[in-house]
C-alpha positions as CSV (number, residue, x, y, z in Angstrom):
1,M,39.7,114.8,21.4
2,L,42.9,115.4,23.5
3,A,42.3,112.5,26.0
4,E,41.5,110.0,23.4
5,N,44.7,110.5,21.3
6,P,47.5,112.0,23.4
7,A,50.4,110.9,21.1
8,G,48.6,112.3,18.1
9,D,48.1,115.6,19.8
10,L,51.9,115.8,20.6
11,E,52.7,115.1,17.1
12,A,50.4,117.8,15.9
13,Q,52.0,120.2,18.3
14,L,55.3,119.4,16.9
15,W,54.1,119.9,13.4
16,A,52.6,123.2,14.4
17,L,55.9,124.4,15.9
18,R,57.7,123.3,12.6
19,G,55.1,125.4,10.8
20,R,56.0,128.4,12.9
21,G,59.7,128.0,12.0
22,F,61.2,125.8,14.6
23,R,64.0,123.5,13.4
24,F,64.6,120.3,15.4
25,L,67.7,118.4,16.4
26,D,67.9,115.1,18.3
27,P,71.2,115.2,20.3
28,R,72.4,111.7,21.1
29,D,74.6,110.1,23.9
30,D,77.8,108.1,23.3
31,Q,75.6,104.8,22.6
32,G,73.6,106.8,20.0
33,E,70.4,107.0,22.0
34,V,68.4,110.2,21.6
35,V,68.7,112.3,24.8
36,A,66.2,114.9,23.8
37,L,64.4,116.5,21.0
38,V,65.4,120.1,20.8
39,G,63.7,122.8,18.7
40,V,64.9,126.3,18.2
41,R,63.5,129.2,16.3
42,A,65.0,132.8,15.8
43,H,62.6,135.6,15.3
44,H,61.8,139.2,16.3
45,D,65.2,139.6,18.0
46,V,64.5,136.6,20.3
47,L,65.1,132.9,20.4
48,D,62.4,130.3,21.3
49,V,63.7,126.9,22.5
50,V,61.9,123.7,23.1
51,R,63.7,120.7,24.8
52,L,61.6,117.5,25.0
53,H,63.3,114.9,27.2
54,S,60.0,112.8,27.7
55,E,56.3,113.4,27.4
56,S,56.4,114.5,31.1
57,D,59.6,116.5,31.0
58,V,59.6,119.4,28.7
59,V,61.0,123.0,29.0
60,A,60.2,125.8,26.6
61,A,61.9,129.2,26.8
62,R,62.1,132.6,25.1
63,M,65.4,134.5,25.4
64,P,67.1,137.4,23.8
65,G,68.4,136.7,20.4
66,D,72.1,137.1,21.4
67,S,71.8,134.5,24.1
68,D,73.9,131.3,24.5
69,V,71.1,128.7,24.0
70,L,72.7,126.1,26.3
71,A,73.4,128.7,29.1
72,P,71.3,131.8,28.7
73,A,72.2,134.7,31.0
74,R,68.5,135.9,30.7
75,V,65.2,134.2,30.1
76,L,62.2,136.3,29.0
77,W,59.6,133.5,29.3
78,E,59.8,129.9,30.4
79,R,57.5,126.9,31.1
80,A,58.3,123.4,32.3
81,G,56.2,120.3,32.7
82,A,54.3,118.0,30.7
83,A,54.5,118.2,26.9
84,R,51.0,118.9,26.1
85,E,50.7,121.9,28.4
86,V,54.3,123.3,27.8
87,L,53.9,123.2,24.0
88,D,50.3,124.6,24.1
89,A,51.8,127.5,26.0
90,M,54.6,128.0,23.5
91,L,52.2,127.8,20.5
92,A,50.0,130.3,22.4
93,L,52.8,132.8,23.0
94,P,52.5,135.7,20.6
95,D,55.6,136.0,18.4
96,D,56.2,139.5,19.2
97,W,55.8,139.1,23.1
98,V,58.7,140.3,25.2
99,P,58.2,141.6,28.9
100,R,58.0,145.2,29.6
101,P,60.7,146.7,31.6
102,A,60.0,147.9,35.1
103,G,58.1,151.1,34.9
104,G,56.0,150.1,31.9
105,C,58.2,151.7,29.1
106,R,59.8,149.9,26.3
């Protein structure tokens, strides 16, 4: 159950993201301490990015494939909050989902 083993669930979510093609980096500060766990996946002309700063501070986003990952000009989808909820939302997001332009035409 989720409530009984939250750390195990987070680990399972990270493995599920890896299984979907995410590659993870762990950028470090000048003292060598990990400042975040960052996962990136390119697919369907978009980039999915997940940044975990702590179990309560996670951001996940989908952006156009030609975006600057560190400073995207446009974000198609984004969630922020606790790891379990944000990672669940990213895992539930269909691979081919992009917002429809105004007027309903693609």
